[in-house]
DRENZAKE-428313 format. One record per residue (C-alpha): residue number from 0; residue in one letter; x, y, z. Coordinates in steps of 0.2 Angstrom, whole numbers, plus 5000, padded with zeros to 4 digits. Example, Ala and Ser with C-alpha at 12.3 -4.5 7.8 and 13.67 -1.06 7.14 Angstrom:
// residues 2
<r><drenkol>0</drenkol><kero>A</kero><X>5062</X><Y>4978</Y><Z>5039</Z></r>
<r><drenkol>1</drenkol><kero>S</kero><X>5068</X><Y>4995</Y><Z>5036</Z></r>
***
This chain:
// residues 259
<r><drenkol>0</drenkol><kero>M</kero><X>6302</X><Y>5205</Y><Z>5234</Z></r>
<r><drenkol>1</drenkol><kero>K</kero><X>6321</X><Y>5201</Y><Z>5235</Z></r>
<r><drenkol>2</drenkol><kero>D</kero><X>6333</X><Y>5216</Y><Z>5238</Z></r>
<r><drenkol>3</drenkol><kero>Y</kero><X>6347</X><Y>5214</Y><Z>5226</Z></r>
<r><drenkol>4</drenkol><kero>G</kero><X>6355</X><Y>5230</Y><Z>5231</Z></r>
<r><drenkol>5</drenkol><kero>L</kero><X>6355</X><Y>5248</Y><Z>5225</Z></r>
<r><drenkol>6</drenkol><kero>V</kero><X>6353</X><Y>5252</Y><Z>5206</Z></r>
<r><drenkol>7</drenkol><kero>S</kero><X>6360</X><Y>5268</Y><Z>5200</Z></r>
<r><drenkol>8</drenkol><kero>I</kero><X>6350</X><Y>5274</Y><Z>5185</Z></r>
<r><drenkol>9</drenkol><kero>I</kero><X>6360</X><Y>5285</Y><Z>5173</Z></r>
<r><drenkol>10</drenkol><kero>T</kero><X>6350</X><Y>5299</Y><Z>5163</Z></r>
<r><drenkol>11</drenkol><kero>P</kero><X>6358</X><Y>5313</Y><Z>5153</Z></r>
<r><drenkol>12</drenkol><kero>S</kero><X>6347</X><Y>5327</Y><Z>5149</Z></r>
<r><drenkol>13</drenkol><kero>Y</kero><X>6347</X><Y>5342</Y><Z>5136</Z></r>
<r><drenkol>14</drenkol><kero>N</kero><X>6331</X><Y>5352</Y><Z>5133</Z></r>
<r><drenkol>15</drenkol><kero>S</kero><X>6320</X><Y>5337</Y><Z>5138</Z></r>
<r><drenkol>16</drenkol><kero>S</kero><X>6306</X><Y>5347</Y><Z>5146</Z></r>
<r><drenkol>17</drenkol><kero>K</kero><X>6293</X><Y>5339</Y><Z>5134</Z></r>
<r><drenkol>18</drenkol><kero>F</kero><X>6297</X><Y>5321</Y><Z>5140</Z></r>
<r><drenkol>19</drenkol><kero>I</kero><X>6308</X><Y>5321</Y><Z>5156</Z></r>
<r><drenkol>20</drenkol><kero>G</kero><X>6293</X><Y>5321</Y><Z>5167</Z></r>
<r><drenkol>21</drenkol><kero>E</kero><X>6286</X><Y>5305</Y><Z>5159</Z></r>
<r><drenkol>22</drenkol><kero>T</kero><X>6303</X><Y>5297</Y><Z>5160</Z></r>
<r><drenkol>23</drenkol><kero>I</kero><X>6305</X><Y>5301</Y><Z>5179</Z></r>
<r><drenkol>24</drenkol><kero>E</kero><X>6287</X><Y>5294</Y><Z>5183</Z></r>
<r><drenkol>25</drenkol><kero>S</kero><X>6291</X><Y>5278</Y><Z>5173</Z></r>
<r><drenkol>26</drenkol><kero>I</kero><X>6306</X><Y>5275</Y><Z>5185</Z></r>
<r><drenkol>27</drenkol><kero>Q</kero><X>6296</X><Y>5280</Y><Z>5200</Z></r>
<r><drenkol>28</drenkol><kero>A</kero><X>6283</X><Y>5267</Y><Z>5195</Z></r>
<r><drenkol>29</drenkol><kero>Q</kero><X>6296</X><Y>5253</Y><Z>5196</Z></r>
<r><drenkol>30</drenkol><kero>T</kero><X>6290</X><Y>5238</Y><Z>5207</Z></r>
<r><drenkol>31</drenkol><kero>Y</kero><X>6308</X><Y>5237</Y><Z>5213</Z></r>
<r><drenkol>32</drenkol><kero>K</kero><X>6311</X><Y>5252</Y><Z>5224</Z></r>
<r><drenkol>33</drenkol><kero>H</kero><X>6329</X><Y>5252</Y><Z>5229</Z></r>
<r><drenkol>34</drenkol><kero>W</kero><X>6336</X><Y>5264</Y><Z>5216</Z></r>
<r><drenkol>35</drenkol><kero>E</kero><X>6344</X><Y>5281</Y><Z>5213</Z></r>
<r><drenkol>36</drenkol><kero>L</kero><X>6341</X><Y>5292</Y><Z>5198</Z></r>
<r><drenkol>37</drenkol><kero>L</kero><X>6356</X><Y>5302</Y><Z>5193</Z></r>
<r><drenkol>38</drenkol><kero>I</kero><X>6351</X><Y>5315</Y><Z>5180</Z></r>
<r><drenkol>39</drenkol><kero>A</kero><X>6366</X><Y>5325</Y><Z>5172</Z></r>
<r><drenkol>40</drenkol><kero>D</kero><X>6360</X><Y>5340</Y><Z>5163</Z></r>
<r><drenkol>41</drenkol><kero>D</kero><X>6370</X><Y>5346</Y><Z>5148</Z></r>
<r><drenkol>42</drenkol><kero>C</kero><X>6366</X><Y>5365</Y><Z>5150</Z></r>
<r><drenkol>43</drenkol><kero>S</kero><X>6348</X><Y>5364</Y><Z>5145</Z></r>
<r><drenkol>44</drenkol><kero>T</kero><X>6340</X><Y>5381</Y><Z>5139</Z></r>
<r><drenkol>45</drenkol><kero>D</kero><X>6322</X><Y>5376</Y><Z>5142</Z></r>
<r><drenkol>46</drenkol><kero>E</kero><X>6313</X><Y>5371</Y><Z>5158</Z></r>
<r><drenkol>47</drenkol><kero>T</kero><X>6322</X><Y>5354</Y><Z>5160</Z></r>
<r><drenkol>48</drenkol><kero>R</kero><X>6331</X><Y>5358</Y><Z>5176</Z></r>
<r><drenkol>49</drenkol><kero>S</kero><X>6316</X><Y>5366</Y><Z>5185</Z></r>
<r><drenkol>50</drenkol><kero>I</kero><X>6306</X><Y>5351</Y><Z>5181</Z></r>
<r><drenkol>51</drenkol><kero>V</kero><X>6319</X><Y>5339</Y><Z>5188</Z></r>
<r><drenkol>52</drenkol><kero>E</kero><X>6321</X><Y>5349</Y><Z>5203</Z></r>
<r><drenkol>53</drenkol><kero>K</kero><X>6302</X><Y>5348</Y><Z>5207</Z></r>
<r><drenkol>54</drenkol><kero>Y</kero><X>6303</X><Y>5329</Y><Z>5206</Z></r>
<r><drenkol>55</drenkol><kero>A</kero><X>6319</X><Y>5329</Y><Z>5217</Z></r>
<r><drenkol>56</drenkol><kero>V</kero><X>6311</X><Y>5339</Y><Z>5231</Z></r>
<r><drenkol>57</drenkol><kero>N</kero><X>6298</X><Y>5326</Y><Z>5233</Z></r>
<r><drenkol>58</drenkol><kero>D</kero><X>6309</X><Y>5310</Y><Z>5230</Z></r>
<r><drenkol>59</drenkol><kero>S</kero><X>6326</X><Y>5310</Y><Z>5238</Z></r>
<r><drenkol>60</drenkol><kero>R</kero><X>6332</X><Y>5296</Y><Z>5226</Z></r>
<r><drenkol>61</drenkol><kero>I</kero><X>6332</X><Y>5308</Y><Z>5212</Z></r>
<r><drenkol>62</drenkol><kero>R</kero><X>6348</X><Y>5319</Y><Z>5211</Z></r>
<r><drenkol>63</drenkol><kero>L</kero><X>6352</X><Y>5332</Y><Z>5198</Z></r>
<r><drenkol>64</drenkol><kero>F</kero><X>6370</X><Y>5337</Y><Z>5192</Z></r>
<r><drenkol>65</drenkol><kero>V</kero><X>6372</X><Y>5352</Y><Z>5180</Z></r>
<r><drenkol>66</drenkol><kero>L</kero><X>6387</X><Y>5352</Y><Z>5168</Z></r>
<r><drenkol>67</drenkol><kero>E</kero><X>6397</X><Y>5368</Y><Z>5167</Z></r>
<r><drenkol>68</drenkol><kero>Q</kero><X>6397</X><Y>5368</Y><Z>5148</Z></r>
<r><drenkol>69</drenkol><kero>N</kero><X>6387</X><Y>5359</Y><Z>5135</Z></r>
<r><drenkol>70</drenkol><kero>S</kero><X>6398</X><Y>5343</Y><Z>5132</Z></r>
<r><drenkol>71</drenkol><kero>G</kero><X>6387</X><Y>5330</Y><Z>5125</Z></r>
<r><drenkol>72</drenkol><kero>A</kero><X>6378</X><Y>5315</Y><Z>5131</Z></r>
<r><drenkol>73</drenkol><kero>G</kero><X>6394</X><Y>5305</Y><Z>5135</Z></r>
<r><drenkol>74</drenkol><kero>V</kero><X>6401</X><Y>5318</Y><Z>5146</Z></r>
<r><drenkol>75</drenkol><kero>A</kero><X>6384</X><Y>5320</Y><Z>5155</Z></r>
<r><drenkol>76</drenkol><kero>R</kero><X>6383</X><Y>5301</Y><Z>5158</Z></r>
<r><drenkol>77</drenkol><kero>N</kero><X>6401</X><Y>5300</Y><Z>5164</Z></r>
<r><drenkol>78</drenkol><kero>K</kero><X>6396</X><Y>5314</Y><Z>5177</Z></r>
<r><drenkol>79</drenkol><kero>A</kero><X>6382</X><Y>5303</Y><Z>5183</Z></r>
<r><drenkol>80</drenkol><kero>I</kero><X>6392</X><Y>5287</Y><Z>5183</Z></r>
<r><drenkol>81</drenkol><kero>E</kero><X>6406</X><Y>5296</Y><Z>5193</Z></r>
<r><drenkol>82</drenkol><kero>N</kero><X>6393</X><Y>5300</Y><Z>5207</Z></r>
<r><drenkol>83</drenkol><kero>A</kero><X>6384</X><Y>5283</Y><Z>5206</Z></r>
<r><drenkol>84</drenkol><kero>S</kero><X>6385</X><Y>5272</Y><Z>5222</Z></r>
<r><drenkol>85</drenkol><kero>G</kero><X>6374</X><Y>5257</Y><Z>5216</Z></r>
<r><drenkol>86</drenkol><kero>R</kero><X>6379</X><Y>5239</Y><Z>5214</Z></r>
<r><drenkol>87</drenkol><kero>Y</kero><X>6370</X><Y>5240</Y><Z>5197</Z></r>
<r><drenkol>88</drenkol><kero>I</kero><X>6372</X><Y>5253</Y><Z>5184</Z></r>
<r><drenkol>89</drenkol><kero>A</kero><X>6357</X><Y>5255</Y><Z>5172</Z></r>
<r><drenkol>90</drenkol><kero>F</kero><X>6353</X><Y>5268</Y><Z>5158</Z></r>
<r><drenkol>91</drenkol><kero>C</kero><X>6337</X><Y>5278</Y><Z>5153</Z></r>
<r><drenkol>92</drenkol><kero>D</kero><X>6338</X><Y>5293</Y><Z>5142</Z></r>
<r><drenkol>93</drenkol><kero>S</kero><X>6327</X><Y>5308</Y><Z>5146</Z></r>
<r><drenkol>94</drenkol><kero>D</kero><X>6314</X><Y>5304</Y><Z>5133</Z></r>
<r><drenkol>95</drenkol><kero>D</kero><X>6313</X><Y>5285</Y><Z>5135</Z></r>
<r><drenkol>96</drenkol><kero>L</kero><X>6301</X><Y>5275</Y><Z>5146</Z></r>
<r><drenkol>97</drenkol><kero>W</kero><X>6303</X><Y>5260</Y><Z>5157</Z></r>
<r><drenkol>98</drenkol><kero>L</kero><X>6289</X><Y>5248</Y><Z>5160</Z></r>
<r><drenkol>99</drenkol><kero>P</kero><X>6285</X><Y>5245</Y><Z>5179</Z></r>
<r><drenkol>100</drenkol><kero>G</kero><X>6292</X><Y>5228</Y><Z>5181</Z></r>
<r><drenkol>101</drenkol><kero>K</kero><X>6308</X><Y>5233</Y><Z>5171</Z></r>
<r><drenkol>102</drenkol><kero>L</kero><X>6321</X><Y>5233</Y><Z>5186</Z></r>
<r><drenkol>103</drenkol><kero>E</kero><X>6313</X><Y>5219</Y><Z>5196</Z></r>
<r><drenkol>104</drenkol><kero>K</kero><X>6312</X><Y>5207</Y><Z>5181</Z></r>
<r><drenkol>105</drenkol><kero>Q</kero><X>6329</X><Y>5211</Y><Z>5174</Z></r>
<r><drenkol>106</drenkol><kero>L</kero><X>6337</X><Y>5209</Y><Z>5191</Z></r>
<r><drenkol>107</drenkol><kero>D</kero><X>6329</X><Y>5192</Y><Z>5194</Z></r>
<r><drenkol>108</drenkol><kero>F</kero><X>6335</X><Y>5187</Y><Z>5177</Z></r>
<r><drenkol>109</drenkol><kero>M</kero><X>6353</X><Y>5193</Y><Z>5180</Z></r>
<r><drenkol>110</drenkol><kero>N</kero><X>6354</X><Y>5184</Y><Z>5197</Z></r>
<r><drenkol>111</drenkol><kero>G</kero><X>6346</X><Y>5168</Y><Z>5190</Z></r>
<r><drenkol>112</drenkol><kero>M</kero><X>6359</X><Y>5168</Y><Z>5176</Z></r>
<r><drenkol>113</drenkol><kero>G</kero><X>6373</X><Y>5174</Y><Z>5187</Z></r>
<r><drenkol>114</drenkol><kero>C</kero><X>6378</X><Y>5186</Y><Z>5173</Z></r>
<r><drenkol>115</drenkol><kero>A</kero><X>6387</X><Y>5203</Y><Z>5174</Z></r>
<r><drenkol>116</drenkol><kero>L</kero><X>6379</X><Y>5212</Y><Z>5159</Z></r>
<r><drenkol>117</drenkol><kero>S</kero><X>6361</X><Y>5210</Y><Z>5152</Z></r>
<r><drenkol>118</drenkol><kero>H</kero><X>6349</X><Y>5219</Y><Z>5140</Z></r>
<r><drenkol>119</drenkol><kero>T</kero><X>6331</X><Y>5216</Y><Z>5135</Z></r>
<r><drenkol>120</drenkol><kero>S</kero><X>6320</X><Y>5218</Y><Z>5120</Z></r>
<r><drenkol>121</drenkol><kero>Y</kero><X>6311</X><Y>5234</Y><Z>5119</Z></r>
<r><drenkol>122</drenkol><kero>L</kero><X>6296</X><Y>5243</Y><Z>5111</Z></r>
<r><drenkol>123</drenkol><kero>T</kero><X>6297</X><Y>5259</Y><Z>5101</Z></r>
<r><drenkol>124</drenkol><kero>C</kero><X>6285</X><Y>5274</Y><Z>5101</Z></r>
<r><drenkol>125</drenkol><kero>D</kero><X>6283</X><Y>5291</Y><Z>5093</Z></r>
<r><drenkol>126</drenkol><kero>E</kero><X>6283</X><Y>5308</Y><Z>5100</Z></r>
<r><drenkol>127</drenkol><kero>S</kero><X>6265</X><Y>5305</Y><Z>5106</Z></r>
<r><drenkol>128</drenkol><kero>S</kero><X>6269</X><Y>5289</Y><Z>5115</Z></r>
<r><drenkol>129</drenkol><kero>N</kero><X>6260</X><Y>5278</Y><Z>5102</Z></r>
<r><drenkol>130</drenkol><kero>I</kero><X>6268</X><Y>5261</Y><Z>5101</Z></r>
<r><drenkol>131</drenkol><kero>T</kero><X>6276</X><Y>5259</Y><Z>5084</Z></r>
<r><drenkol>132</drenkol><kero>G</kero><X>6286</X><Y>5243</Y><Z>5085</Z></r>
<r><drenkol>133</drenkol><kero>I</kero><X>6296</X><Y>5231</Y><Z>5094</Z></r>
<r><drenkol>134</drenkol><kero>I</kero><X>6315</X><Y>5227</Y><Z>5094</Z></r>
<r><drenkol>135</drenkol><kero>V</kero><X>6318</X><Y>5209</Y><Z>5099</Z></r>
<r><drenkol>136</drenkol><kero>C</kero><X>6335</X><Y>5205</Y><Z>5107</Z></r>
<r><drenkol>137</drenkol><kero>R</kero><X>6345</X><Y>5189</Y><Z>5105</Z></r>
<r><drenkol>138</drenkol><kero>K</kero><X>6349</X><Y>5177</Y><Z>5119</Z></r>
<r><drenkol>139</drenkol><kero>K</kero><X>6368</X><Y>5182</Y><Z>5119</Z></r>
<r><drenkol>140</drenkol><kero>E</kero><X>6379</X><Y>5195</Y><Z>5113</Z></r>
<r><drenkol>141</drenkol><kero>T</kero><X>6398</X><Y>5196</Y><Z>5113</Z></r>
<r><drenkol>142</drenkol><kero>L</kero><X>6412</X><Y>5208</Y><Z>5108</Z></r>
<r><drenkol>143</drenkol><kero>K</kero><X>6413</X><Y>5199</Y><Z>5091</Z></r>
<r><drenkol>144</drenkol><kero>T</kero><X>6394</X><Y>5200</Y><Z>5087</Z></r>
<r><drenkol>145</drenkol><kero>M</kero><X>6393</X><Y>5218</Y><Z>5092</Z></r>
<r><drenkol>146</drenkol><kero>L</kero><X>6408</X><Y>5224</Y><Z>5081</Z></r>
<r><drenkol>147</drenkol><kero>G</kero><X>6397</X><Y>5224</Y><Z>5066</Z></r>
<r><drenkol>148</drenkol><kero>D</kero><X>6381</X><Y>5230</Y><Z>5073</Z></r>
<r><drenkol>149</drenkol><kero>D</kero><X>6375</X><Y>5237</Y><Z>5089</Z></r>
<r><drenkol>150</drenkol><kero>K</kero><X>6361</X><Y>5225</Y><Z>5094</Z></r>
<r><drenkol>151</drenkol><kero>M</kero><X>6359</X><Y>5231</Y><Z>5112</Z></r>
<r><drenkol>152</drenkol><kero>G</kero><X>6346</X><Y>5245</Y><Z>5116</Z></r>
<r><drenkol>153</drenkol><kero>F</kero><X>6355</X><Y>5256</Y><Z>5128</Z></r>
<r><drenkol>154</drenkol><kero>L</kero><X>6339</X><Y>5260</Y><Z>5138</Z></r>
<r><drenkol>155</drenkol><kero>T</kero><X>6339</X><Y>5241</Y><Z>5142</Z></r>
<r><drenkol>156</drenkol><kero>V</kero><X>6357</X><Y>5239</Y><Z>5147</Z></r>
<r><drenkol>157</drenkol><kero>M</kero><X>6362</X><Y>5235</Y><Z>5165</Z></r>
<r><drenkol>158</drenkol><kero>Y</kero><X>6378</X><Y>5228</Y><Z>5173</Z></r>
<r><drenkol>159</drenkol><kero>D</kero><X>6384</X><Y>5222</Y><Z>5190</Z></r>
<r><drenkol>160</drenkol><kero>V</kero><X>6398</X><Y>5233</Y><Z>5196</Z></r>
<r><drenkol>161</drenkol><kero>S</kero><X>6403</X><Y>5219</Y><Z>5208</Z></r>
<r><drenkol>162</drenkol><kero>K</kero><X>6405</X><Y>5207</Y><Z>5194</Z></r>
<r><drenkol>163</drenkol><kero>I</kero><X>6413</X><Y>5219</Y><Z>5182</Z></r>
<r><drenkol>164</drenkol><kero>G</kero><X>6425</X><Y>5224</Y><Z>5195</Z></r>
<r><drenkol>165</drenkol><kero>C</kero><X>6424</X><Y>5243</Y><Z>5190</Z></r>
<r><drenkol>166</drenkol><kero>K</kero><X>6413</X><Y>5257</Y><Z>5184</Z></r>
<r><drenkol>167</drenkol><kero>P</kero><X>6419</X><Y>5260</Y><Z>5166</Z></r>
<r><drenkol>168</drenkol><kero>F</kero><X>6418</X><Y>5278</Y><Z>5159</Z></r>
<r><drenkol>169</drenkol><kero>M</kero><X>6412</X><Y>5282</Y><Z>5142</Z></r>
<r><drenkol>170</drenkol><kero>P</kero><X>6425</X><Y>5287</Y><Z>5128</Z></r>
<r><drenkol>171</drenkol><kero>D</kero><X>6427</X><Y>5305</Y><Z>5123</Z></r>
<r><drenkol>172</drenkol><kero>L</kero><X>6416</X><Y>5304</Y><Z>5108</Z></r>
<r><drenkol>173</drenkol><kero>R</kero><X>6402</X><Y>5316</Y><Z>5104</Z></r>
<r><drenkol>174</drenkol><kero>K</kero><X>6391</X><Y>5302</Y><Z>5096</Z></r>
<r><drenkol>175</drenkol><kero>R</kero><X>6391</X><Y>5283</Y><Z>5096</Z></r>
<r><drenkol>176</drenkol><kero>Q</kero><X>6399</X><Y>5283</Y><Z>5113</Z></r>
<r><drenkol>177</drenkol><kero>D</kero><X>6385</X><Y>5272</Y><Z>5119</Z></r>
<r><drenkol>178</drenkol><kero>W</kero><X>6390</X><Y>5258</Y><Z>5107</Z></r>
<r><drenkol>179</drenkol><kero>A</kero><X>6408</X><Y>5260</Y><Z>5111</Z></r>
<r><drenkol>180</drenkol><kero>Y</kero><X>6404</X><Y>5259</Y><Z>5130</Z></r>
<r><drenkol>181</drenkol><kero>K</kero><X>6395</X><Y>5242</Y><Z>5127</Z></r>
<r><drenkol>182</drenkol><kero>L</kero><X>6411</X><Y>5236</Y><Z>5118</Z></r>
<r><drenkol>183</drenkol><kero>I</kero><X>6422</X><Y>5242</Y><Z>5132</Z></r>
<r><drenkol>184</drenkol><kero>I</kero><X>6411</X><Y>5232</Y><Z>5145</Z></r>
<r><drenkol>185</drenkol><kero>L</kero><X>6410</X><Y>5217</Y><Z>5134</Z></r>
<r><drenkol>186</drenkol><kero>N</kero><X>6429</X><Y>5217</Y><Z>5133</Z></r>
<r><drenkol>187</drenkol><kero>I</kero><X>6429</X><Y>5215</Y><Z>5151</Z></r>
<r><drenkol>188</drenkol><kero>C</kero><X>6415</X><Y>5202</Y><Z>5154</Z></r>
<r><drenkol>189</drenkol><kero>D</kero><X>6414</X><Y>5193</Y><Z>5137</Z></r>
<r><drenkol>190</drenkol><kero>V</kero><X>6395</X><Y>5190</Y><Z>5136</Z></r>
<r><drenkol>191</drenkol><kero>A</kero><X>6379</X><Y>5200</Y><Z>5138</Z></r>
<r><drenkol>192</drenkol><kero>Y</kero><X>6363</X><Y>5190</Y><Z>5140</Z></r>
<r><drenkol>193</drenkol><kero>G</kero><X>6347</X><Y>5195</Y><Z>5133</Z></r>
<r><drenkol>194</drenkol><kero>M</kero><X>6330</X><Y>5194</Y><Z>5140</Z></r>
<r><drenkol>195</drenkol><kero>K</kero><X>6316</X><Y>5192</Y><Z>5127</Z></r>
<r><drenkol>196</drenkol><kero>E</kero><X>6303</X><Y>5201</Y><Z>5136</Z></r>
<r><drenkol>197</drenkol><kero>P</kero><X>6302</X><Y>5220</Y><Z>5131</Z></r>
<r><drenkol>198</drenkol><kero>L</kero><X>6304</X><Y>5230</Y><Z>5147</Z></r>
<r><drenkol>199</drenkol><kero>S</kero><X>6307</X><Y>5248</Y><Z>5140</Z></r>
<r><drenkol>200</drenkol><kero>I</kero><X>6300</X><Y>5260</Y><Z>5127</Z></r>
<r><drenkol>201</drenkol><kero>Y</kero><X>6312</X><Y>5269</Y><Z>5115</Z></r>
<r><drenkol>202</drenkol><kero>R</kero><X>6305</X><Y>5286</Y><Z>5109</Z></r>
<r><drenkol>203</drenkol><kero>H</kero><X>6309</X><Y>5291</Y><Z>5091</Z></r>
<r><drenkol>204</drenkol><kero>T</kero><X>6310</X><Y>5310</Y><Z>5091</Z></r>
<r><drenkol>205</drenkol><kero>S</kero><X>6313</X><Y>5322</Y><Z>5076</Z></r>
<r><drenkol>206</drenkol><kero>G</kero><X>6328</X><Y>5330</Y><Z>5084</Z></r>
<r><drenkol>207</drenkol><kero>S</kero><X>6337</X><Y>5314</Y><Z>5089</Z></r>
<r><drenkol>208</drenkol><kero>L</kero><X>6356</X><Y>5314</Y><Z>5084</Z></r>
<r><drenkol>209</drenkol><kero>S</kero><X>6354</X><Y>5296</Y><Z>5079</Z></r>
<r><drenkol>210</drenkol><kero>N</kero><X>6342</X><Y>5301</Y><Z>5065</Z></r>
<r><drenkol>211</drenkol><kero>N</kero><X>6356</X><Y>5308</Y><Z>5055</Z></r>
<r><drenkol>212</drenkol><kero>K</kero><X>6364</X><Y>5292</Y><Z>5049</Z></r>
<r><drenkol>213</drenkol><kero>L</kero><X>6376</X><Y>5299</Y><Z>5037</Z></r>
<r><drenkol>214</drenkol><kero>G</kero><X>6383</X><Y>5311</Y><Z>5050</Z></r>
<r><drenkol>215</drenkol><kero>L</kero><X>6386</X><Y>5296</Y><Z>5061</Z></r>
<r><drenkol>216</drenkol><kero>V</kero><X>6398</X><Y>5288</Y><Z>5049</Z></r>
<r><drenkol>217</drenkol><kero>K</kero><X>6414</X><Y>5296</Y><Z>5056</Z></r>
<r><drenkol>218</drenkol><kero>Y</kero><X>6409</X><Y>5292</Y><Z>5073</Z></r>
<r><drenkol>219</drenkol><kero>N</kero><X>6407</X><Y>5274</Y><Z>5069</Z></r>
<r><drenkol>220</drenkol><kero>I</kero><X>6424</X><Y>5274</Y><Z>5062</Z></r>
<r><drenkol>221</drenkol><kero>A</kero><X>6431</X><Y>5283</Y><Z>5077</Z></r>
<r><drenkol>222</drenkol><kero>V</kero><X>6424</X><Y>5269</Y><Z>5088</Z></r>
<r><drenkol>223</drenkol><kero>Y</kero><X>6436</X><Y>5257</Y><Z>5079</Z></r>
<r><drenkol>224</drenkol><kero>T</kero><X>6451</X><Y>5268</Y><Z>5078</Z></r>
<r><drenkol>225</drenkol><kero>D</kero><X>6450</X><Y>5278</Y><Z>5094</Z></r>
<r><drenkol>226</drenkol><kero>V</kero><X>6442</X><Y>5265</Y><Z>5106</Z></r>
<r><drenkol>227</drenkol><kero>L</kero><X>6447</X><Y>5248</Y><Z>5099</Z></r>
<r><drenkol>228</drenkol><kero>K</kero><X>6464</X><Y>5255</Y><Z>5092</Z></r>
<r><drenkol>229</drenkol><kero>W</kero><X>6462</X><Y>5248</Y><Z>5074</Z></r>
<r><drenkol>230</drenkol><kero>N</kero><X>6471</X><Y>5256</Y><Z>5060</Z></r>
<r><drenkol>231</drenkol><kero>K</kero><X>6461</X><Y>5267</Y><Z>5048</Z></r>
<r><drenkol>232</drenkol><kero>I</kero><X>6462</X><Y>5254</Y><Z>5033</Z></r>
<r><drenkol>233</drenkol><kero>R</kero><X>6455</X><Y>5240</Y><Z>5044</Z></r>
<r><drenkol>234</drenkol><kero>A</kero><X>6442</X><Y>5252</Y><Z>5052</Z></r>
<r><drenkol>235</drenkol><kero>Y</kero><X>6435</X><Y>5257</Y><Z>5035</Z></r>
<r><drenkol>236</drenkol><kero>M</kero><X>6436</X><Y>5240</Y><Z>5027</Z></r>
<r><drenkol>237</drenkol><kero>Y</kero><X>6426</X><Y>5232</Y><Z>5042</Z></r>
<r><drenkol>238</drenkol><kero>F</kero><X>6413</X><Y>5247</Y><Z>5041</Z></r>
<r><drenkol>239</drenkol><kero>M</kero><X>6410</X><Y>5245</Y><Z>5023</Z></r>
<r><drenkol>240</drenkol><kero>F</kero><X>6410</X><Y>5226</Y><Z>5021</Z></r>
<r><drenkol>241</drenkol><kero>F</kero><X>6402</X><Y>5221</Y><Z>5038</Z></r>
<r><drenkol>242</drenkol><kero>F</kero><X>6394</X><Y>5235</Y><Z>5047</Z></r>
<r><drenkol>243</drenkol><kero>V</kero><X>6384</X><Y>5243</Y><Z>5033</Z></r>
<r><drenkol>244</drenkol><kero>P</kero><X>6377</X><Y>5226</Y><Z>5026</Z></r>
<r><drenkol>245</drenkol><kero>K</kero><X>6371</X><Y>5221</Y><Z>5043</Z></r>
<r><drenkol>246</drenkol><kero>Y</kero><X>6364</X><Y>5238</Y><Z>5046</Z></r>
<r><drenkol>247</drenkol><kero>I</kero><X>6354</X><Y>5237</Y><Z>5030</Z></r>
<r><drenkol>248</drenkol><kero>I</kero><X>6347</X><Y>5219</Y><Z>5034</Z></r>
<r><drenkol>249</drenkol><kero>K</kero><X>6342</X><Y>5225</Y><Z>5051</Z></r>
<r><drenkol>250</drenkol><kero>K</kero><X>6332</X><Y>5240</Y><Z>5045</Z></r>
<r><drenkol>251</drenkol><kero>R</kero><X>6323</X><Y>5229</Y><Z>5032</Z></r>
<r><drenkol>252</drenkol><kero>L</kero><X>6319</X><Y>5216</Y><Z>5046</Z></r>
<r><drenkol>253</drenkol><kero>Q</kero><X>6313</X><Y>5230</Y><Z>5057</Z></r>
<r><drenkol>254</drenkol><kero>H</kero><X>6302</X><Y>5237</Y><Z>5044</Z></r>
<r><drenkol>255</drenkol><kero>Y</kero><X>6294</X><Y>5220</Y><Z>5041</Z></r>
<r><drenkol>256</drenkol><kero>V</kero><X>6291</X><Y>5218</Y><Z>5060</Z></r>
<r><drenkol>257</drenkol><kero>N</kero><X>6283</X><Y>5235</Y><Z>5061</Z></r>
<r><drenkol>258</drenkol><kero>G</kero><X>6272</X><Y>5232</Y><Z>5046</Z></r>
***
């Protein structure tokens, strides 16, 4: 197996004791072994930190950082990114899973393509780990295609720091910062290439912030105004006439695929 260099895996955690053990074990099961897992805990009040510490004692590749105050997933991810030393940056939230060949196959794909940013298709599951569907990625995404709809699963995203030329940090948004982050990177490298094979599993949980779609509207707008620096009229017009219709179509297609 070729060694492409160190992969830094960014994982924010908050009250994730129910699932974080499975997440860590899915990363430990990777066929590509040259990685570090940086878990930034956002002041959990359950057993999350003690669970992570137990894994870290037996695996020096796992590092735990604890935020001083609850600040959201974006700040937690930035803490991990700040301490990352890998050539590659990848993301896996504390309730999601990676299939064993995820890193190896995606690194082979990226180096074969010579690309700086990639993502893959992924499976979905429920809280009991029952597979519920599949999200199939497209071959290529650009800043333009991503403005109206976030088509890249964040748990599948990986970029090459040496090709990007920097380690971008997430914007100061409580929600939707992951979508904004992808737009920031695409503004640097222009294209993200998609690998059709599903290599990760996204878990739908009842307490997920993303489940409250109406509550996310102001954060969608903030991505346009605060990150892309659009004026409010342009932001609201684009959201209503481009983002919302594309979102509705996507959900209908997902329902069709999931049966």
